[in-house]
Structures are given as C-alpha cells and as structure tokens.
C-alpha positions in Angstrom: 0.0 0.0 0.0 3.0 2.3 0.3 3.8 4.7 3.1 1.1 6.8 4.7 1.5 10.6 4.6 1.9 12.6 7.7 -1.5 14.1 7.1 -3.0 10.6 7.0 -1.3 9.6 10.2 -2.6 12.7 11.9 -6.1 11.8 10.8 -5.8 8.1 11.9 -4.4 9.1 15.3 -7.2 11.5 16.0 -9.8 9.0 14.9 -8.4 6.6 17.4 -8.8 9.2 20.1 -12.4 9.8 19.1 -13.3 6.1 18.8 -11.5 4.8 21.9 -11.3 7.7 24.4 -14.5 9.8 23.8 -17.0 7.0 24.8 -15.0 6.3 28.0 -15.0 9.9 29.0 -18.7 10.4 28.3 -19.7 7.3 30.2 -17.8 8.5 33.3 -19.4 12.0 32.9 -22.9 10.6 32.5 -22.4 8.4 35.7 -21.1 11.4 37.6 -24.0 13.6 36.5 -26.6 10.8 37.4 -25.0 10.1 40.8 -24.9 13.8 41.7 -28.6 14.3 40.9 -30.1 11.0 41.9 -27.7 9.5 44.4 -27.2 8.2 47.0 -30.6 6.5 46.9 -30.3 5.5 43.2 -26.7 5.6 42.1 -25.9 4.5 38.6 -25.0 0.8 38.9 -26.0 -0.1 35.3 -28.7 -2.4 36.5 -31.9 -3.0 34.6 -33.6 -1.1 37.4 -31.6 2.1 37.1 -31.7 2.0 33.3 -35.4 1.6 33.4 -35.6 4.6 35.8 -33.6 6.6 33.3 -35.9 5.5 30.5 -39.0 6.5 32.5 -37.6 10.0 33.1 -37.0 10.3 29.4 -40.6 9.5 28.6 -40.2 5.9 27.4 -38.5 4.2 24.5 -40.3 6.3 21.8 -38.9 9.5 23.3 -35.2 8.7 23.5 -32.4 7.4 21.2 -30.6 5.9 24.2 -30.6 2.1 24.1 -31.5 1.5 27.7 -32.1 -2.2 27.1 -28.4 -2.7 27.0 -25.5 -1.9 29.3 -24.3 1.7 29.2 -20.8 0.2 28.6 -22.1 -0.4 25.0 -23.6 3.0 24.5 -21.8 4.8 21.7 -21.1 8.6 21.5 -24.5 9.3 19.9 -26.3 7.6 22.8 -24.1 9.3 25.4 -24.7 12.8 24.0 -28.4 12.1 24.1 -28.0 10.8 27.7 -26.3 13.9 28.9 -26.9 17.3 27.2 -30.1 16.2 25.5 -31.6 14.2 28.3 -34.8 15.1 30.1 -33.3 13.5 33.2 -31.0 16.4 33.6 -33.4 19.2 32.5 -33.5 22.2 34.7 -35.9 25.2 34.8 -35.2 28.3 32.8 -35.9 31.8 34.0 -39.7 31.3 33.4 -39.8 28.0 35.2 -39.9 25.8 32.0 -37.8 22.7 32.1 -35.1 22.8 29.5 -32.5 20.2 28.5 -28.9 21.3 29.1 -28.4 21.7 25.4 -31.4 24.0 25.0 -30.6 26.0 28.1 -26.8 26.4 27.8 -25.8 25.6 24.3 -28.5 26.4 21.8 -28.6 30.1 22.8 -24.9 30.4 21.8 -25.8 29.9 18.1 -22.5 28.3 17.3 -22.5 27.1 13.7 -22.0 23.5 12.8 -18.3 22.7 12.1 -17.0 25.3 14.6 -15.8 24.9 18.1 -16.0 26.7 21.4 -13.1 29.0 21.9 -13.0 27.9 25.5 -14.9 25.3 27.5 -14.6 27.4 30.7 -17.8 29.2 31.6 -17.4 33.0 31.1 -19.6 33.4 34.2 -17.6 31.0 36.3 -20.5 28.5 36.3 -19.0 25.0 36.8 -22.2 23.4 35.4 -22.0 25.5 32.3 -18.3 24.5 32.0 -19.2 20.9 32.0 -21.9 21.3 29.3 -19.4 23.2 27.1 -16.9 20.4 27.5 -19.4 17.8 26.5 -20.5 19.8 23.5 -16.9 20.4 22.5 -16.4 16.6 22.2 -19.7 16.4 20.2 -18.4 19.0 17.8 -15.0 17.4 17.4 -16.7 14.1 16.7 -19.1 15.5 14.2 -16.3 17.5 12.5 -14.3 14.3 12.0 -17.4 12.5 10.6 -17.7 15.1 7.9 -14.0 15.3 7.0 -13.8 15.0 3.2 -10.8 12.6 3.2 -8.5 10.9 5.6 -6.0 13.8 5.9 -5.4 16.3 8.7 -2.6 18.8 8.7 -0.4 19.3 11.7 -1.9 22.6 12.8 -5.5 21.2 12.7 -4.3 18.0 14.5 -2.6 19.9 17.3 -5.7 22.2 17.7 -8.0 19.2 17.9 -5.8 17.4 20.4 -5.6 20.6 22.5 -9.4 21.0 22.4 -9.8 17.4 23.5 -7.4 17.6 26.3 -9.0 20.8 27.6 -12.4 19.2 27.6 -11.2 16.0 29.3 -9.4 18.1 32.0 -12.6 20.0 32.7 -14.6 16.8 33.0 -12.0 15.3 35.4 -10.9 12.6 32.9 -7.3 11.6 32.5 -5.9 12.8 29.2 -2.5 11.2 29.5 -2.9 8.8 26.6 -4.1 11.6 24.4 -1.2 13.8 25.3 1.2 11.0 24.5 -0.4 10.3 21.2 -0.4 14.0 20.3 3.3 14.2 21.0 4.4 11.0 19.3 6.2 11.6 16.1 5.0 9.8 13.0 8.4 8.0 12.7 7.6 6.2 15.9 4.5 4.5 14.4 5.1 1.1 12.9 3.4 -0.1 9.7 1.0 -2.4 11.7 0.1 0.4 14.0 -0.7 2.8 11.2 -2.7 0.2 9.3 -4.7 -0.5 12.5 -5.4 3.3 12.9 -6.7 3.4 9.3 -8.8 0.3 9.9 -10.3 1.9 13.0 -11.3 5.0 11.0 -12.8 3.0 8.2 -14.7 0.8 10.6 -16.0 3.8 12.6 -17.4 5.4 9.4 -18.7 2.1 8.1 -20.8 1.3 11.1 -22.0 4.8 11.5 -20.0 5.4 14.7 -18.9 8.8 13.4 -22.1 10.8 12.9 
C-alpha cells in the first residue's frame, strides 16, 4: 500500500482518540451527573432497574435514542450525548420555570454554527455546570467535524488544535488525558506499519458502522 503521509497519520491518530477515548470519558461523565442528581438512593450501577428509571424519566423508548435495554458500557457517543446534554433526566428550569435540556438551556442560545468549536470550555460566568456542558459539547463538535471530513488527511496545525481541544475538555470533565497527550506528542516516525494500518482500519470501521455521525 506504500507509506502513509503525515496528514493521513494525523487523521488516523485523532480517529483513534475519538473512537476509543471519547466514549469512556462520556460514560464517566454521565455516571457522575446521574449520581450527583439522583444518588445516593439511586446511584448508577448499570442495573436493569436504574436503566429503566432513566428510561421512564426520558418518557419511554419512543422518546429517546438511548438504548437503555443494553449496558451503558455499550452505548456509543451518539447515545451518550443524548443521555447527557439532550436528556430530560438532567433538565432544569429556565428563568420562566420551564424545564429545558442542558443543550437547550446552555448551548443552543450560543448559536455556534456547525463545524465550529467553542473558543474555550470554561464558563465566562464562572459557572461550573456550564463549563461541564461546554466540554461535552466540544467533544460532540469534534466528533461531528471528524465525521464530515472529506478525506483521511489532517494537517499538523489542525491535528494539534483538535488534540488541545480534546485535552482541555477532558481536564474540565476530570478525565485523564495522559494517553491523548502522549499520542499527540508521538512523532509519526515512531509508528510502525501495523500500527498505522490499524489506525486506518479503525477510522474505516468507525465510518462504516455509523459510529462517526
């Protein structure tokens, strides 16, 4: 197949981050959000009971895209975004007392166009809850941006920016970003042919099964 270009390797590496690390971070964040709101009486233990409780709060299976019939360890990013910033379970009242999802209350009013990113995930008002919502949405935007990438190439500047955005979001969410930092710093010359082939395979599989949407 010949050697991969540096731009291809950047794309494959970032795809690996999105596919492998984003779901882990989002699951931890979802569990933390649930336990903060509904614990200690009903902490998230991934049991049928607690998943059914979440489903009931969402209004039933017809009202949510979250596959509550299976373990949340199998929820993909789409489901986890729905379970956090789009979930009725975490809705809070607006200034008029109307319940709003976190996306509608914190993120929609920003009017940020598709394909763009938050300049910072730290709340300008010093609101820690808004900061967490911004970090989740930043990951959503990074994932969607990657899904719509025209080819499998990413220049070094864009790669570094995306890694920085990811690390910042992970740090805000209290998730270790050590692996991402190491991958971001690793020179392409350190990647063996099997490793690069595997990274490309991950990207192709992610697109093929609709994981990147």
